[in-house]
C-alpha positions in Angstrom: -9.1 26.0 12.4 -12.5 26.6 14.0 -15.6 24.9 12.8 -16.4 27.7 10.4 -17.7 26.2 7.2 -18.4 23.0 9.0 -21.9 23.5 10.5 -22.8 21.0 13.2 -26.0 19.6 11.7 -25.9 16.7 14.2 -25.4 18.9 17.3 -28.6 17.6 18.9 -27.6 13.9 18.6 -24.7 13.4 21.1 -27.0 13.8 24.1 -30.1 12.0 22.6 -31.1 8.7 24.0 -30.0 6.9 20.8 -26.4 8.1 21.1 -26.0 8.7 24.9 -27.0 5.1 25.9 -23.8 3.2 27.0 -23.0 0.4 24.6 -19.9 -1.2 26.3 -21.8 -4.0 27.9 -24.2 -4.4 25.0 -24.4 -7.6 22.9 -22.5 -7.1 19.6 -25.6 -8.1 17.6 -27.6 -5.4 19.3 -24.8 -2.8 18.9 -24.7 -3.6 15.2 -28.4 -3.0 14.8 -28.1 0.2 16.8 -25.6 1.5 14.3 -28.2 1.3 11.6 -30.5 3.5 13.7 -27.7 6.0 14.3 -26.8 6.1 10.6 -30.4 6.9 9.9 -30.4 9.7 12.5 -27.2 11.3 11.1 -28.3 10.9 7.5 -31.7 12.5 8.0 -30.0 15.4 9.8 -28.6 16.4 6.4 -31.7 16.3 4.3 -29.5 15.1 1.4 -30.9 15.4 -2.1 -30.1 13.8 -5.4 -28.5 17.1 -6.5 -26.3 17.0 -3.5 -25.0 13.6 -4.5 -24.5 14.5 -8.2 -23.0 18.0 -7.7 -20.9 17.0 -4.7 -22.4 20.0 -2.8 -20.8 21.5 0.4 -23.4 19.5 2.3 -22.1 16.2 0.9 -18.5 17.0 2.1 -19.8 18.3 5.5 -21.4 14.9 6.1 -18.0 13.3 5.7 -16.5 15.8 8.2 -19.2 15.4 10.8 -17.8 14.6 14.3 -20.7 12.2 14.8 -18.3 9.6 13.4 -16.5 9.8 16.8 -19.6 8.4 18.5 -20.1 5.4 16.2 -17.8 4.7 13.3 -20.0 1.9 12.1 -22.9 4.2 11.5 -20.8 6.4 9.2 -19.6 3.4 7.3 -23.2 2.4 6.7 -24.1 5.9 5.8 -21.4 6.6 3.3 -22.1 3.3 1.6 -25.8 4.1 1.3 -25.5 7.7 0.2 -22.2 8.0 -1.8 -21.8 4.5 -3.3 -25.3 3.1 -3.6 -27.6 6.1 -4.0 -24.8 8.1 -5.8 -24.4 5.4 -8.4 -28.1 5.0 -9.1 -28.6 8.8 -9.1 -26.2 9.1 -12.1 -28.4 6.9 -14.2 -31.6 8.5 -12.9 -30.9 11.5 -15.0 -31.9 9.4 -18.1 -34.2 7.0 -16.2 -36.6 9.0 -14.0 -38.2 5.8 -12.8 -35.1 5.3 -10.6 -35.7 8.6 -8.8 -38.1 7.1 -6.2 -35.5 4.4 -5.3 -32.9 7.1 -4.7 -35.3 9.0 -2.6 -36.1 5.9 -0.5 -32.4 5.5 0.1 -31.9 9.2 1.0 -34.9 9.1 3.4 -33.9 5.8 4.9 -37.0 4.0 3.8 -34.6 1.3 2.4 -31.1 0.3 3.2 -28.5 0.4 0.4 -25.4 -1.6 -0.2 -22.6 -1.6 -2.8 -21.1 -4.9 -3.9 -18.0 -5.0 -6.0 -15.1 -6.7 -4.2 -15.0 -10.5 -4.3 -13.4 -12.9 -1.9 -11.0 -14.4 -4.4 -10.0 -11.1 -6.1 -9.8 -8.3 -3.7 -8.3 -5.2 -5.4 -8.2 -7.1 -8.7 -11.6 -5.9 -9.6 -11.1 -6.4 -13.4 -11.3 -10.2 -12.8 -14.4 -10.4 -10.7 -16.4 -13.5 -11.6 -20.1 -12.7 -10.7 -22.2 -12.9 -13.9 -25.4 -11.5 -15.1 -26.6 -13.4 -18.1 -29.3 -11.9 -20.5 -32.2 -14.3 -21.0 -34.4 -14.5 -24.1 -37.2 -13.0 -22.0 -35.1 -9.8 -21.6 -34.5 -10.6 -17.9 -31.1 -11.4 -16.4 -30.0 -14.2 -14.2 -27.4 -13.4 -11.5 -24.9 -16.0 -10.4 -21.8 -16.4 -8.2 -20.1 -19.2 -10.3 -17.4 -20.1 -7.7 -16.8 -19.7 -4.0 -14.2 -17.1 -4.9 -16.9 -15.0 -6.4 -18.6 -14.3 -3.1 -19.0 -10.6 -2.5 -16.9 -9.8 0.5 -17.7 -7.5 3.5 -20.8 -5.5 2.6 -23.3 -6.0 5.6 -26.2 -7.7 3.8 -28.0 -9.6 6.5 -31.6 -8.4 7.2 -31.6 -5.3 9.5 -35.2 -4.2 9.7 -35.7 -2.3 6.4 -35.8 -3.7 2.9 -32.3 -3.7 1.4 -31.2 -3.2 -2.2 -27.6 -3.2 -3.5 -25.7 -2.0 -6.5 -24.0 -5.3 -7.6 -21.2 -5.4 -10.1 -21.2 -8.4 -12.5 -19.9 -9.4 -15.9 -22.7 -8.9 -18.5 -23.1 -12.0 -20.6 -25.1 -11.6 -23.9 -25.4 -14.7 -26.1 -22.3 -16.1 -24.5 -20.3 -12.9 -25.1 -18.6 -11.2 -22.2 -19.5 -7.5 -22.6 -17.7 -6.2 -19.6 -18.8 -5.2 -16.1 -22.0 -3.5 -15.3 -23.8 -2.3 -12.1 -27.2 -4.0 -11.4 -29.8 -3.0 -8.8 -30.5 -6.1 -6.8 -33.0 -6.6 -4.0 -31.2 -8.5 -1.2 -33.7 -8.8 1.7 -37.0 -7.5 3.0 -35.6 -6.5 6.3 -36.5 -9.9 7.9 -35.3 -12.6 5.4 -33.2 -12.8 2.3 -34.6 -12.8 -1.2 -34.8 -16.0 -3.1 -31.4 -17.1 -4.4 -29.4 -14.6 -2.3 -27.4 -16.1 0.5 -25.6 -14.0 3.2 -23.1 -15.6 5.6 -22.4 -13.4 8.6 -18.7 -12.9 9.3 -17.4 -12.8 12.9 -17.2 -9.3 14.2 -13.9 -7.5 13.4 -12.9 -6.8 16.9 -11.9 -3.2 17.8 -14.2 -0.9 15.9 -18.0 -0.6 16.4 -19.5 -3.9 15.3 -21.1 -4.3 11.9 -22.7 -7.3 10.2 -20.0 -7.7 7.6 -20.9 -10.7 5.3 -20.1 -12.9 2.4 -22.9 -12.8 -0.1 -23.5 -15.1 -3.0 -26.2 -15.3 -5.8 -27.8 -18.5 -7.2 -30.0 -18.0 -10.3 -31.4 -14.7 -9.0 -33.8 -13.4 -11.6 -33.5 -9.7 -12.4 -35.8 -7.5 -14.5 -34.5 -5.7 -17.5 -34.6 -2.4 -15.5 -32.1 -3.8 -13.0 -29.3 -3.1 -15.5 -27.7 0.3 -15.1 -26.2 1.2 -18.4 -26.2 -0.3 -21.9 -26.1 -3.8 -23.3 -23.5 -2.7 -25.9 -20.0 -3.9 -25.6 -17.7 -1.0 -24.7 -14.7 -0.2 -27.0 -12.4 -0.1 -23.9 -13.2 -2.5 -21.1 -10.9 -0.9 -18.6 -12.2 2.6 -19.3 -15.7 1.3 -18.9 -14.9 -0.3 -15.5 -13.3 2.9 -14.3 -16.3 4.9 -15.4 -19.0 2.7 -13.7 -17.1 2.7 -10.4 -16.6 6.5 -10.4 -18.2 6.8 -6.9 -15.3 4.9 -5.5 -12.9 7.7 -6.4 -15.3 10.2 -4.7 -15.3 7.9 -1.7 -11.5 7.9 -1.7 -11.6 11.6 -1.0 -14.7 11.5 1.2 -13.4 8.8 3.5 -10.1 10.6 3.9 -12.2 13.5 5.3 -13.2 11.4 8.2 -9.6 11.5 9.5 -10.0 15.2 10.4 -12.5 14.8 13.3 -10.4 11.8 14.4 -7.3 14.0 14.7 -9.3 16.7 16.5 -10.6 14.1 18.9 -7.1 12.8 19.7 -5.8 16.3 20.4 -8.9 17.1 22.5 -8.7 13.9 24.6 -5.0 14.1 25.0 -5.0 17.7 26.2 -7.9 17.4 28.6 -6.6 14.1 30.1 -3.1 15.5 30.5 -4.4 18.5 32.3 -6.6 16.5 34.6 -4.0 13.8 35.4 -1.5 15.0 38.0 1.4 13.6 39.9 3.1 14.5 43.2 2.1 14.8 46.8 -1.1 16.4 48.1 0.5 19.7 48.6 1.7 20.1 45.1 0.1 18.3 42.2 1.6 18.8 38.8 -0.3 18.1 35.5 1.5 15.6 33.3 1.0 18.0 30.5 4.0 19.8 32.0 6.3 17.2 30.5 7.6 17.5 26.9 7.2 13.7 26.5 3.4 14.3 27.1 3.2 17.4 25.1 4.9 16.2 21.9 2.3 13.8 20.5 -0.6 16.1 21.5 1.0 19.1 19.9 1.8 17.0 16.8 -1.8 15.9 16.5 -3.1 19.4 16.9 -0.7 20.8 14.2 -1.5 18.0 11.9 -5.2 18.6 12.3 -4.9 22.3 11.4 -2.7 21.7 8.4 -4.8 18.7 7.2 -7.9 20.9 7.3 -6.2 23.3 4.9 -5.2 20.4 2.6 -8.8 19.1 2.7 -10.2 22.4 1.6 -7.8 22.6 -1.3 -8.2 19.0 -2.3 -12.0 19.2 -2.4 -12.0 22.4 -4.4 -9.5 21.0 -6.9 -11.1 17.6 -7.1 -14.5 19.2 -7.9 -12.9 21.1 -10.9 -14.1 18.9 -13.7 -11.9 20.8 -16.2 -8.9 18.8 -14.7 -7.8 15.5 -16.2 -9.7 12.8 -14.5 -6.5 11.0 -13.7 -5.2 14.1 -11.9 -8.4 14.3 -9.8 -8.1 10.6 -8.9 -4.5 11.2 -8.0 -5.4 14.1 -5.7 -8.0 11.9 -4.0 -5.4 9.2 -3.5 -2.7 11.5 -2.1 -5.2 13.2 0.2 -6.5 9.9 1.6 -2.9 8.6 2.1 -1.7 11.5 4.2 -4.9 11.8 6.2 -4.8 8.1 7.1 -1.0 8.4 7.9 -1.4 11.4 10.3 -4.6 10.1 11.9 -2.9 6.8 12.8 0.1 8.6 14.1 -2.1 10.7 16.4 -4.1 7.6 17.6 -1.0 5.7 18.7 1.0 8.7 20.0 -1.8 10.2 22.1 -3.3 6.9 23.3 0.1 5.6 24.5 0.5 8.8 26.5 -2.7 8.1 28.3 -1.2 4.9 29.7 -3.6 2.1 30.6 -6.6 4.3 30.0 -5.6 4.6 26.4 -6.1 0.9 25.9 -9.9 0.9 26.5 -12.5 1.3 23.8 -14.7 3.5 26.1 -12.0 6.2 25.8 -12.5 6.2 22.0 -8.9 6.2 20.7 -8.3 2.5 20.2 -11.7 2.1 18.6 -11.1 5.0 16.2 -7.7 3.7 15.4 -9.3 0.4 14.3 -12.0 2.3 12.4 -9.2 4.0 10.5 -7.6 0.7 9.6 -10.8 -0.1 7.7 -11.0 3.3 6.1 -7.5 2.9 4.8 -8.7 -0.2 2.8 -12.2 0.9 1.8 -12.8 2.9 -1.4 -9.2 2.3 -2.5 -6.5 0.6 -0.4 -3.8 3.2 0.3 -0.9 1.0 -0.9 -2.7 0.0 -4.0 -3.6 3.7 -4.8 0.1 4.6 -4.2 1.5 1.9 -6.5 -0.8 2.9 -9.4 -0.3 6.7 -9.0 3.5 6.7 -8.5 4.1 4.4 -11.5 2.0 6.5 -13.7 3.7 9.7 -12.6 7.1 8.1 -13.2 6.0 7.0 -16.7 5.0 10.6 -17.4 1.4 9.9 -18.2 0.3 13.0 -16.3 1.6 15.1 -13.4 0.2 16.5 -10.1 -0.3 20.3 -9.6 3.2 21.8 -9.0 4.3 23.3 -5.7 3.9 27.0 -5.0 6.9 26.9 -2.6 9.7 25.1 -4.5 12.3 26.0 -2.0 10.5 24.6 1.0 11.9 21.6 2.8 8.9 19.4 1.9 9.0 20.4 -1.8 12.7 19.6 -1.9 12.0 16.2 -0.3 9.3 15.4 -2.8 11.5 16.4 -5.7 14.5 14.4 -4.3 12.5 11.2 -3.8 10.9 11.4 -7.2 14.3 12.0 -8.9 15.7 8.9 -7.2 12.8 6.7 -8.4 12.9 8.2 -11.9 16.6 7.4 -12.2 15.8 3.8 -11.3 13.0 3.4 -13.8 15.1 4.8 -16.6 17.4 1.8 -16.3 14.8 -1.0 -16.3 13.5 -2.8 -19.4 9.8 -2.4 -18.6 7.6 -0.8 -16.0 6.3 -4.3 -15.0 9.7 -5.8 -14.7 11.1 -7.6 -11.7 13.4 -4.6 -11.1 10.4 -2.3 -10.7 8.8 -4.9 -8.3 11.9 -4.9 -6.1 13.2 -1.3 -6.4 10.1 0.9 -7.1 7.0 -0.7 -5.5 8.3 -0.6 -1.9 8.8 3.2 -2.2 5.5 4.1 -3.8 3.6 4.8 -0.6 6.4 7.0 1.0 6.6 8.8 -2.4 2.8 9.4 -2.5 2.9 10.6 1.1 5.8 13.0 0.3 3.7 14.6 -2.4 0.9 14.9 0.1 3.1 16.5 2.7 4.2 19.1 0.2 0.6 19.8 -0.9 -0.5 20.2 2.7 2.3 22.7 3.4 1.4 24.7 0.3 -2.3 24.7 1.3 -1.6 25.7 4.9 0.7 28.6 3.8 -1.8 29.8 1.2 -4.7 29.7 3.6 -2.9 31.5 6.4 -2.6 28.7 9.0 -0.7 30.0 12.0 3.1 29.9 11.1 3.9 28.0 14.4 1.5 25.2 13.4 3.0 25.0 9.9 6.5 24.9 11.4 5.5 22.1 13.8 4.0 20.2 10.9 7.2 20.5 8.9 9.2 19.3 11.9 6.8 16.3 12.3 7.2 15.4 8.6 11.0 15.8 8.7 11.1 13.2 11.5 9.4 10.7 9.2 12.5 10.6 6.9 15.2 12.1 9.1 18.1 10.5 7.1 17.1 12.1 3.8 17.0 15.6 5.4 20.4 15.0 7.0 21.9 13.7 3.8 20.3 16.1 1.3 19.0 19.2 3.1 21.9 19.8 5.5 19.6 19.3 8.4 21.5 17.1 10.9 20.1 15.5 14.0 20.7 18.5 16.3 19.2 20.9 13.8 16.1 18.6 13.4 15.6 18.5 17.2 16.0 22.3 17.4 13.4 22.7 14.7 10.9 20.6 16.5 11.7 22.2 19.9 11.2 25.7 18.7 7.9 24.8 17.0 6.5 23.1 20.1 7.6 26.0 22.3 5.6 28.3 20.1 2.4 26.1 19.9 2.2 25.0 23.5 0.9 28.4 24.9 -2.1 28.4 22.6 -2.9 24.6 22.8 -6.1 25.3 24.9 -7.3 27.8 22.3 -6.6 25.4 19.5 -8.5 22.6 21.1 -11.5 24.9 21.8 -11.5 26.0 18.1 -11.6 22.4 17.0 -15.1 22.3 18.5 -15.5 18.5 18.9 -15.9 18.3 22.7 -19.6 17.6 22.4 -18.8 14.5 20.4 -16.1 13.3 22.8 -17.5 10.7 25.3 -14.2 9.4 26.7 -14.7 9.5 30.5 -11.1 10.4 31.2 -11.4 14.0 30.0 -13.0 15.3 33.3 -13.6 14.3 36.9 -17.4 14.7 36.3 -17.3 12.4 33.3 -15.2 9.9 35.1 -17.4 9.8 38.2 -20.5 9.3 36.1 -18.7 6.5 34.2 -17.7 4.7 37.4 -21.3 5.0 38.8 -22.5 3.2 35.7 -20.1 0.2 35.8 -21.3 -3.2 36.7 -20.6 -3.7 40.4 -20.0 -7.0 42.2 -20.3 -7.3 46.0 -21.1 -10.0 48.5 -20.3 -11.6 51.9 -18.0 -14.4 50.8 -15.1 -15.4 53.1 -12.0 -17.0 51.8 -9.0 -18.1 53.9 -5.9 -16.7 52.2 -3.6 -19.0 54.1 -4.6 -22.6 54.8 -4.0 -24.3 58.2 -0.6 -26.1 58.3 -0.9 -29.7 57.1 2.7 -30.9 57.3 5.4 -30.5 54.7 5.3 -33.8 52.8 7.5 -35.6 55.4 10.1 -32.8 55.7 10.9 -31.7 59.3 9.8 -28.2 60.3 13.4 -27.3 61.2 14.5 -28.1 57.6 11.7 -25.9 56.2 12.7 -23.0 58.3 16.3 -23.4 57.3 15.4 -23.2 53.6 13.2 -20.2 54.2 
């Protein structure tokens, strides 16, 4: 793997006062505010430009691979909203409206905060039916309203946080009573200290688990907007759905970008698991044995390492292919969806597998793994819920509307698995009256996510082989994937239980001797702050804990006071 091609632009941050200050005893409100400061520090390290946003430059993708996410997932959430979704959306229109350029520059230089407000409380993924309206007035201005409680914009952190905040808000454009489809509007939300007139933000309780953010429900009541607030045309589009997909194009970019964050997560799990398992020993004083000696300890760590290397190969292929604008846009969207699905899948496997092998230590947020696991749960939903992406993609593939790039290794186990699952689903859909029928709901939808993941597993294998990933790592990845659907491989690939176990054993035997080298090449140790990775870190952590001492005296056993009328001899006999 190595970090080649992934320059550490934030290498100076982990040991800075902003990032090194312990937060585990800090009030959640203060931690949430601190995440804004960290987001600014990370963002300014990249010196991002409008061209980076529009061209999806290497720098843009490097930001979404930065291990700084391991130090504060909340800061990366804020940053990708501000740069990709908010500034990226406005930048697209700035090409024709140069007066928007200063606003984009303010967002990139963190002179303003930026938010992106599409999802509504009552509609979730059903974005075609959002209710927020922006009505054109005779003056040429617009009035923005949330007509019902269900129209509240859900989750974007909109409460004042020190800097003026603007948002890209999606609403139905109403002109002379005519619904002209959805449009993005630039809407000032607050001045950093108080909300703007007509904008109400209700602070949600903190999620619990990840780094705290001020997620909110936001509503609008007769908010006046200038003519320039509208991004786009007043004209009614010929195709409402196509228009909606076009104006939210940064969501698809975000699907791929957020999937990239899983790579440093997996690298972190492999690093923590390896170092802790070498440090933690068992046995008497004369002979201490590292727990990494045991295969039960090795298995999830080796799996996380192999997955990380293969996923990096998939990532490189996916970014290059996605950025090829000659491809059908639906195919590019499908690649982003598949990539995110498998990245989330393998990241969560690594989080649970490695943290459980760290015993009680794996339960604590200060050891990073549980916190990152919860961050990834949010990533799985943001910029395209994985299940929703799978349902849309697999149904469209089954209907033959387009197809994904074919395999370069059709005889591989993973390509055969993909083809077998797809054939099973295609046979089902041939026998149903309509693709929205009850039969599809019962027989196709439950299998869409496994189908999408199977495509991703095959793509990952192809990418790893093409890019020369160590064969032992590829073999272990194949063994890991086979275990996810062991019955299919036993039934259709002639790979029984014993053969599957032998496949995994041989691969782990080959990877184990180079585990230390693999972890070193991952190059994320500077961003790992889990104290369990070394005695030095642990001792420093213990020295910083709140300590309680005193001179209190408590009698553990009270003086005898009788036995409620029972004779002492009877008490002794019962004892």
